[in-house]
TORDRENSE-114758 format. One record per residue (C-alpha): residue in one letter; x, y, z. Coordinates in nm, 2 decimals, decimal comma. Example, Ala and Ser with C-alpha at 12.3 -4.5 7.8 and 13.67 -1.06 7.14 Angstrom:
2
[atom 'A'; [1,23; -0,45; 0,78]];
[atom 'S'; [1,37; -0,11; 0,71]];
***
This chain:
181
[atom 'X'; [3,21; -14,66; -18,07]];
[atom 'X'; [3,52; -14,50; -18,23]];
[atom 'X'; [3,80; -14,74; -18,32]];
[atom 'X'; [4,11; -14,62; -18,15]];
[atom 'X'; [4,32; -14,84; -18,38]];
[atom 'X'; [4,17; -14,73; -18,72]];
[atom 'X'; [4,49; -14,57; -18,84]];
[atom 'X'; [4,76; -14,71; -18,62]];
[atom 'X'; [4,85; -15,07; -18,60]];
[atom 'X'; [5,05; -15,20; -18,89]];
[atom 'X'; [4,85; -15,47; -19,08]];
[atom 'X'; [4,92; -15,84; -19,11]];
[atom 'X'; [5,15; -15,94; -19,40]];
[atom 'X'; [5,33; -16,25; -19,54]];
[atom 'X'; [5,66; -16,26; -19,32]];
[atom 'X'; [5,99; -16,41; -19,39]];
[atom 'X'; [6,08; -16,69; -19,14]];
[atom 'X'; [6,34; -16,47; -18,95]];
[atom 'X'; [6,12; -16,16; -18,94]];
[atom 'X'; [5,83; -16,39; -18,80]];
[atom 'X'; [6,06; -16,52; -18,53]];
[atom 'X'; [6,19; -16,16; -18,46]];
[atom 'X'; [5,85; -16,04; -18,42]];
[atom 'X'; [5,73; -16,32; -18,19]];
[atom 'X'; [6,05; -16,26; -17,97]];
[atom 'X'; [5,98; -15,88; -17,98]];
[atom 'X'; [5,62; -15,94; -17,88]];
[atom 'X'; [5,72; -16,15; -17,58]];
[atom 'X'; [5,98; -15,90; -17,48]];
[atom 'X'; [5,76; -15,59; -17,51]];
[atom 'X'; [5,47; -15,76; -17,33]];
[atom 'X'; [5,71; -15,87; -17,05]];
[atom 'X'; [5,84; -15,50; -17,01]];
[atom 'X'; [5,50; -15,36; -16,99]];
[atom 'X'; [5,41; -15,59; -16,71]];
[atom 'X'; [5,74; -15,53; -16,54]];
[atom 'X'; [5,70; -15,15; -16,55]];
[atom 'X'; [5,36; -15,18; -16,41]];
[atom 'X'; [5,51; -15,38; -16,10]];
[atom 'X'; [5,77; -15,12; -16,08]];
[atom 'X'; [5,50; -14,85; -16,09]];
[atom 'X'; [5,31; -15,00; -15,80]];
[atom 'X'; [5,63; -15,03; -15,59]];
[atom 'X'; [5,72; -14,66; -15,66]];
[atom 'X'; [5,37; -14,57; -15,55]];
[atom 'X'; [5,42; -14,76; -15,23]];
[atom 'X'; [5,75; -14,59; -15,16]];
[atom 'X'; [5,60; -14,25; -15,19]];
[atom 'X'; [5,72; -14,17; -15,56]];
[atom 'X'; [5,38; -14,12; -15,75]];
[atom 'X'; [5,56; -13,95; -16,03]];
[atom 'X'; [5,80; -14,21; -16,09]];
[atom 'X'; [5,50; -14,45; -16,08]];
[atom 'X'; [5,34; -14,24; -16,34]];
[atom 'X'; [5,64; -14,26; -16,56]];
[atom 'X'; [5,66; -14,63; -16,54]];
[atom 'X'; [5,29; -14,66; -16,62]];
[atom 'X'; [5,33; -14,43; -16,92]];
[atom 'X'; [5,61; -14,64; -17,06]];
[atom 'X'; [5,44; -14,96; -16,98]];
[atom 'X'; [5,16; -14,84; -17,20]];
[atom 'X'; [5,41; -14,75; -17,47]];
[atom 'X'; [5,57; -15,10; -17,44]];
[atom 'X'; [5,20; -15,25; -17,47]];
[atom 'X'; [5,14; -15,06; -17,79]];
[atom 'X'; [5,46; -15,19; -17,94]];
[atom 'X'; [5,36; -15,55; -17,84]];
[atom 'X'; [5,02; -15,49; -17,99]];
[atom 'X'; [5,16; -15,36; -18,33]];
[atom 'X'; [5,38; -15,68; -18,34]];
[atom 'X'; [5,09; -15,90; -18,28]];
[atom 'X'; [4,89; -15,73; -18,55]];
[atom 'X'; [5,18; -15,78; -18,81]];
[atom 'X'; [5,20; -16,14; -18,68]];
[atom 'X'; [4,81; -16,18; -18,77]];
[atom 'X'; [4,72; -16,26; -18,41]];
[atom 'X'; [4,45; -16,02; -18,39]];
[atom 'X'; [4,11; -16,16; -18,55]];
[atom 'X'; [3,74; -16,07; -18,50]];
[atom 'X'; [3,60; -16,11; -18,14]];
[atom 'X'; [3,49; -16,47; -18,18]];
[atom 'X'; [3,84; -16,58; -18,31]];
[atom 'X'; [4,00; -16,38; -18,04]];
[atom 'X'; [3,80; -16,56; -17,77]];
[atom 'X'; [3,87; -16,90; -17,92]];
[atom 'X'; [4,25; -16,79; -17,93]];
[atom 'X'; [4,22; -16,69; -17,56]];
[atom 'X'; [4,04; -17,01; -17,47]];
[atom 'X'; [4,31; -17,21; -17,62]];
[atom 'X'; [4,58; -17,02; -17,45]];
[atom 'X'; [4,41; -17,09; -17,11]];
[atom 'X'; [4,38; -17,45; -17,19]];
[atom 'X'; [4,74; -17,49; -17,27]];
[atom 'X'; [4,83; -17,32; -16,95]];
[atom 'X'; [4,61; -17,54; -16,74]];
[atom 'X'; [4,67; -17,88; -16,91]];
[atom 'X'; [5,03; -17,85; -16,99]];
[atom 'X'; [5,24; -17,56; -16,89]];
[atom 'X'; [5,15; -17,51; -16,52]];
[atom 'X'; [5,14; -17,89; -16,43]];
[atom 'X'; [5,49; -17,92; -16,57]];
[atom 'X'; [5,61; -17,61; -16,39]];
[atom 'X'; [5,45; -17,71; -16,07]];
[atom 'X'; [5,61; -18,05; -16,08]];
[atom 'X'; [5,96; -17,89; -16,12]];
[atom 'X'; [5,89; -17,64; -15,84]];
[atom 'X'; [5,80; -17,93; -15,61]];
[atom 'X'; [6,09; -18,14; -15,72]];
[atom 'X'; [6,33; -17,83; -15,64]];
[atom 'X'; [6,15; -17,76; -15,31]];
[atom 'X'; [6,04; -17,40; -15,42]];
[atom 'X'; [5,72; -17,35; -15,22]];
[atom 'X'; [5,66; -16,98; -15,31]];
[atom 'X'; [5,70; -17,06; -15,68]];
[atom 'X'; [5,45; -17,35; -15,63]];
[atom 'X'; [5,21; -17,11; -15,47]];
[atom 'X'; [5,25; -16,86; -15,76]];
[atom 'X'; [5,20; -17,13; -16,02]];
[atom 'X'; [4,88; -17,26; -15,83]];
[atom 'X'; [4,74; -16,91; -15,82]];
[atom 'X'; [4,80; -16,88; -16,17]];
[atom 'X'; [4,66; -17,22; -16,29]];
[atom 'X'; [4,34; -17,17; -16,08]];
[atom 'X'; [4,28; -16,83; -16,24]];
[atom 'X'; [4,34; -16,96; -16,59]];
[atom 'X'; [4,05; -17,20; -16,51]];
[atom 'X'; [3,83; -16,91; -16,42]];
[atom 'X'; [3,93; -16,73; -16,75]];
[atom 'X'; [3,88; -17,05; -16,95]];
[atom 'X'; [3,51; -17,08; -16,82]];
[atom 'X'; [3,44; -16,71; -16,87]];
[atom 'X'; [3,57; -16,72; -17,22]];
[atom 'X'; [3,37; -17,02; -17,31]];
[atom 'X'; [3,04; -16,87; -17,19]];
[atom 'X'; [3,12; -16,54; -17,36]];
[atom 'X'; [3,20; -16,71; -17,70]];
[atom 'X'; [2,85; -16,88; -17,66]];
[atom 'X'; [2,71; -16,53; -17,61]];
[atom 'X'; [2,90; -16,39; -17,91]];
[atom 'X'; [2,78; -16,70; -18,12]];
[atom 'X'; [2,43; -16,59; -18,04]];
[atom 'X'; [2,50; -16,24; -18,13]];
[atom 'X'; [2,51; -16,11; -17,79]];
[atom 'X'; [2,76; -15,91; -17,58]];
[atom 'X'; [2,88; -16,00; -17,23]];
[atom 'X'; [2,64; -15,86; -16,98]];
[atom 'X'; [2,71; -15,54; -16,80]];
[atom 'X'; [2,79; -15,71; -16,46]];
[atom 'X'; [3,13; -15,60; -16,32]];
[atom 'X'; [3,42; -15,84; -16,37]];
[atom 'X'; [3,62; -15,88; -16,04]];
[atom 'X'; [3,97; -15,98; -15,99]];
[atom 'X'; [4,16; -16,08; -15,69]];
[atom 'X'; [4,48; -15,84; -15,65]];
[atom 'X'; [4,68; -16,13; -15,51]];
[atom 'X'; [4,61; -16,45; -15,71]];
[atom 'X'; [4,41; -16,33; -16,01]];
[atom 'X'; [4,09; -16,53; -15,92]];
[atom 'X'; [3,82; -16,38; -16,15]];
[atom 'X'; [3,45; -16,36; -16,12]];
[atom 'X'; [3,16; -16,19; -16,30]];
[atom 'X'; [2,94; -16,01; -16,07]];
[atom 'X'; [2,99; -15,97; -15,69]];
[atom 'X'; [3,32; -16,06; -15,53]];
[atom 'X'; [3,31; -16,34; -15,27]];
[atom 'X'; [3,34; -16,23; -14,90]];
[atom 'X'; [3,69; -16,40; -14,92]];
[atom 'X'; [3,88; -16,53; -15,22]];
[atom 'X'; [3,85; -16,91; -15,23]];
[atom 'X'; [4,20; -16,94; -15,37]];
[atom 'X'; [4,41; -16,72; -15,14]];
[atom 'X'; [4,19; -16,59; -14,88]];
[atom 'X'; [4,21; -16,20; -14,96]];
[atom 'X'; [3,90; -16,01; -14,86]];
[atom 'X'; [3,66; -15,96; -15,13]];
[atom 'X'; [3,65; -15,58; -15,07]];
[atom 'X'; [3,99; -15,56; -15,21]];
[atom 'X'; [3,90; -15,72; -15,55]];
[atom 'X'; [3,94; -15,49; -15,86]];
[atom 'X'; [3,64; -15,41; -16,06]];
[atom 'X'; [3,65; -15,39; -16,44]];
***
């Protein structure tokens, strides 16, 4: 397979402390902008502005490229085995520390919708952690992930390999609406 990144991303380098912090902040900001613009695109589509949606998707893609370049310079992209380990670690942090703390605050402040959003994310992170774990074992054995589709609930992010359930066990969305990758 051709490498679309063969000439483009900047390479990791030893960074000064301020530059490193700046790139971390820029990575976070560009990542957030990309996701925000994808949400804006979906809203524009629903409101009957498909070309505005297309504009938001194009700029979201550009913001993603900025984030990828920053991550590359920060040394945050390794080989597939290292990337799976990093992804698994991120999911573990979210499951064990971040979302439990956020959920406690939402409950304390009586924010039910925020609590639902947090519960959806934490549950999906467990799906991802398990999938990354099994995939890392396959990579360790020199095997790729199988060809079965990966399906994601469009409401809560519940993720499965293979067929979608008839109904999402987390939020109740009909399986026919899951997005396949």
